C-alpha positions as CSV (number, residue, x, y, z in Angstrom):
1,M,188.2,232.9,309.0
2,E,187.8,231.7,312.5
3,N,188.7,228.2,311.5
4,V,191.7,229.4,309.6
5,K,193.0,231.0,313.0
6,K,192.1,228.0,315.1
7,L,194.0,225.8,312.8
8,E,197.0,228.2,312.7
9,K,197.0,228.2,316.4
10,E,196.8,224.4,316.5
11,L,199.7,224.0,314.1
12,K,201.8,226.5,316.1
13,D,201.0,224.5,319.2
14,V,202.0,221.1,317.5
15,I,205.2,222.7,316.1
16,E,206.2,224.0,319.5
17,K,205.7,220.7,321.1
18,E,207.7,219.0,318.5
19,K,210.5,221.5,318.7
20,E,210.7,221.0,322.6
21,A,210.7,217.3,322.1
22,L,213.6,217.5,319.6
23,N,215.5,219.6,322.0
24,D,215.0,217.4,324.8
25,A,216.1,214.4,322.6
26,Y,219.2,216.6,321.4
27,D,220.1,217.4,325.1
28,D,219.8,213.6,326.0
29,M,222.0,212.7,323.2
30,V,224.6,215.2,324.2
31,I,224.6,213.9,327.7
32,K,225.0,210.4,326.6
33,L,227.9,211.3,324.3
34,Q,229.5,213.1,327.0
35,K,229.3,210.2,329.3
36,E,230.6,208.0,326.7
37,R,233.4,210.2,325.9
38,D,234.4,210.3,329.7
39,R,234.2,206.5,329.9
40,L,236.6,206.0,326.9
41,Q,239.1,208.6,328.0
42,K,239.2,206.9,331.3
43,E,239.6,203.4,329.6
44,L,242.4,204.8,327.3
45,R,244.2,206.3,330.4
46,K,244.1,203.0,332.0
47,E,245.4,201.1,328.9
48,Y,248.1,203.7,328.4
49,K,249.3,203.0,331.8
50,Q,249.4,199.6,331.5
51,A,251.3,199.9,328.2
52,K,253.8,202.2,329.9
53,K,254.3,199.5,332.6
54,Y,254.9,196.6,330.2
55,V,257.4,198.8,328.4
56,K,259.3,199.5,331.4
57,K,259.4,195.9,332.4
58,N,260.1,194.6,328.7
59,P,262.2,197.1,326.8
60,E,263.6,194.6,324.5
61,I,260.3,193.3,323.5
62,S,259.0,196.7,323.1
63,V,261.8,197.8,320.8
64,G,261.6,194.7,318.8
65,A,257.8,195.2,318.3
66,A,258.3,198.8,317.3
67,V,260.8,197.9,314.8
68,A,258.6,194.9,313.3
69,G,255.8,197.3,313.3
70,G,257.9,200.0,311.4
71,L,259.1,197.4,308.9
72,I,255.5,196.2,308.2
73,A,254.3,199.7,307.9
74,G,257.4,200.6,305.5
75,I,256.5,197.6,303.3
76,V,252.8,198.4,303.0
77,V,253.4,202.1,302.2
78,A,256.2,201.2,299.4
79,K,253.8,198.7,298.0
80,L,251.1,201.3,298.0
81,L,253.3,203.9,296.5
82,N,254.5,201.5,293.6
83,R,251.0,201.2,292.2
């Protein structure tokens, strides 16, 4: 009976250590993902500002690109719906 109690305690200790390790790994992953999210947000803001400046400097090209993109998207959608 004493061996069973000893084994039970050892198992509980091992399980508790594994649980702590998993919690630490989870916390580390959350921190890494938050840092990556922040980096991507910063990068997207920078790209947005650059695109906005480009559109202000070149409105004709921007409108032309939007029209061309809309036509291409319309053709693709029309072909997909005709199947």
